[in-house]
C-alpha positions in Angstrom: 0.6 24.5 -40.5 -1.3 21.2 -39.9 1.9 19.2 -39.7 3.4 21.7 -37.2 0.3 21.4 -35.0 0.5 17.6 -35.3 4.2 17.6 -34.4 3.5 19.8 -31.4 0.7 17.4 -30.3 2.9 14.3 -30.8 5.8 16.0 -28.9 3.5 17.0 -26.0 2.0 13.5 -25.8 5.5 12.0 -25.9 6.6 14.2 -23.0 3.5 13.4 -21.0 3.9 9.6 -21.5 7.6 9.8 -20.6 6.9 11.9 -17.4 4.1 9.5 -16.4 6.4 6.5 -16.8 9.3 8.1 -14.9 10.1 6.5 -11.6 13.4 6.1 -9.8 14.4 2.7 -8.3 13.5 4.0 -4.8 9.7 4.1 -5.6 7.8 6.7 -7.5 5.9 9.6 -6.0 2.4 8.8 -4.9 -0.6 10.3 -6.6 -3.0 8.6 -4.1 -5.0 10.7 -1.7 -4.7 8.0 1.0 -4.1 4.4 -0.2 -3.8 2.0 -3.1 -6.0 -0.8 -4.3 -5.6 -4.1 -6.2 -7.4 -7.3 -6.9 -6.1 -10.9 -6.9 -8.6 -13.8 -7.4 -11.6 -13.1 -5.1 -9.6 -10.8 -2.8 -9.6 -7.0 -3.0 -7.0 -5.1 -1.1 -7.9 -1.5 -0.7 -6.8 1.7 1.1 -3.3 0.3 1.6 -0.8 2.8 3.0 2.2 2.8 5.2 2.4 5.0 8.4 6.0 5.5 9.4 7.2 6.3 12.9 8.2 10.0 12.9 10.1 12.2 15.4 7.6 13.9 17.7 6.3 17.2 16.3 8.2 16.8 13.0 8.0 14.9 9.7 11.4 13.2 10.2 10.9 9.5 9.6 12.5 7.2 12.2 13.8 4.6 9.8 14.8 2.3 12.7 11.4 2.6 14.3 8.3 0.5 13.4 6.0 1.6 10.7 2.4 0.4 10.6 0.8 -1.0 7.4 -2.9 -0.2 7.0 -5.2 -1.9 4.5 -8.6 -3.6 4.1 -8.8 -7.0 2.4 -12.3 -8.2 1.3 -13.3 -11.6 0.0 -16.1 -11.6 -2.6 -15.7 -15.4 -3.1 -17.5 -18.3 -1.7 -14.5 -19.8 0.1 -12.4 -18.3 3.0 -8.8 -17.4 2.2 -5.9 -16.5 4.4 -3.2 -13.9 4.2 0.1 -15.8 4.5 2.7 -13.1 4.1 3.6 -9.5 3.0 7.0 -8.7 1.7 8.9 -5.5 0.6 12.4 -4.6 -0.4 11.9 -1.3 1.4 12.3 -2.7 4.9 14.1 -5.5 6.8 10.8 -7.3 7.6 7.1 -7.2 7.7 5.5 -8.8 10.7 2.1 -10.3 10.7 0.2 -11.5 13.8 1.5 -15.0 14.9 -2.0 -16.5 15.1 -3.0 -17.8 11.6 -6.7 -17.6 12.4 -6.4 -13.8 12.7 -5.3 -13.7 9.0 -8.4 -15.5 7.6 -10.5 -13.5 5.2 -14.0 -15.1 5.5 -16.1 -15.7 2.3 -18.0 -12.5 1.9 -16.1 -10.9 4.8 -13.0 -8.8 5.4 -9.8 -8.4 7.2 -8.4 -5.0 8.3 -5.0 -3.9 9.4 -4.5 -0.7 11.3 -8.0 0.6 10.5 -11.6 -0.4 11.3 -13.5 -2.2 8.7 -17.2 -1.7 8.0 -18.1 -5.3 7.1 -20.5 -7.8 8.8 -18.6 -10.6 10.6 -15.4 -8.6 10.5 -12.9 -9.1 13.4 -10.9 -6.3 15.1 -8.1 -4.8 13.0 -4.8 -6.7 13.1 -1.4 -5.0 13.6 1.1 -5.3 10.7 4.5 -3.9 11.6 7.1 -3.0 9.1 10.6 -2.8 10.6 13.8 -1.0 9.6 12.7 1.1 6.6 15.2 2.0 4.0 16.5 5.5 4.1 14.7 6.6 0.9 11.2 5.8 2.4 9.6 9.2 3.0 6.0 10.6 3.1 4.7 11.0 -0.4 6.7 8.1 -1.9 5.4 4.6 -2.9 6.8 1.4 -1.4 6.4 -1.8 -3.5 4.7 -4.5 -1.4 3.7 -8.1 -2.2 0.6 -9.5 -0.5 0.3 -13.3 -0.7 -2.9 -15.2 0.0 -3.3 -18.9 0.4 -5.9 -19.4 -2.4 -6.1 -16.1 -4.4 -2.3 -15.9 -5.0 0.0 -12.9 -5.0 -0.8 -9.2 -5.4 1.9 -6.6 -6.0 0.9 -3.1 -4.9 2.7 0.3 -4.9 1.7 1.4 -1.4 2.0 5.1 -0.6 3.8 6.3 2.5 1.3 8.4 4.5 1.7 12.1 4.7 3.4 13.6 7.7 1.0 13.4 10.7 1.8 16.9 11.8 0.6 18.3 8.5 -2.8 16.4 8.5 -5.9 18.3 9.6 -8.4 16.8 12.0 
């Protein structure tokens, strides 16, 4: 009896581990309520999510339309850092503002994209546009993105695609 119970527990655990590790090559389903978070060096990127352009009044993603990437980067270090690029295989390009000074994350400060930041000495949010999304990009999926900072290095994040705006409640 004990060995049957143990076998049942081992089988259940194996199934749970296999299910948790399952993801297709097009990004796994998101379990985040809003955004993802990660740390590289003194930089923390948090509440990162992608807001795709959708057809008015529907949840149909316009893959040829621009998507907006939202996130907050904070610097808990003593030296300023700068976001140099963001990359993804889920789109043709990720466009950062052209002025490098807008991408600086001050020591003890923050940088926000697409959303306000509650941080002293924080500048206005920047606009990060993601162009020509792959067809598999849909609300509820994750998109692998790579954030590169001048000093802190590179952070790989699974960034969720925001839920359909027509389904969100105020």
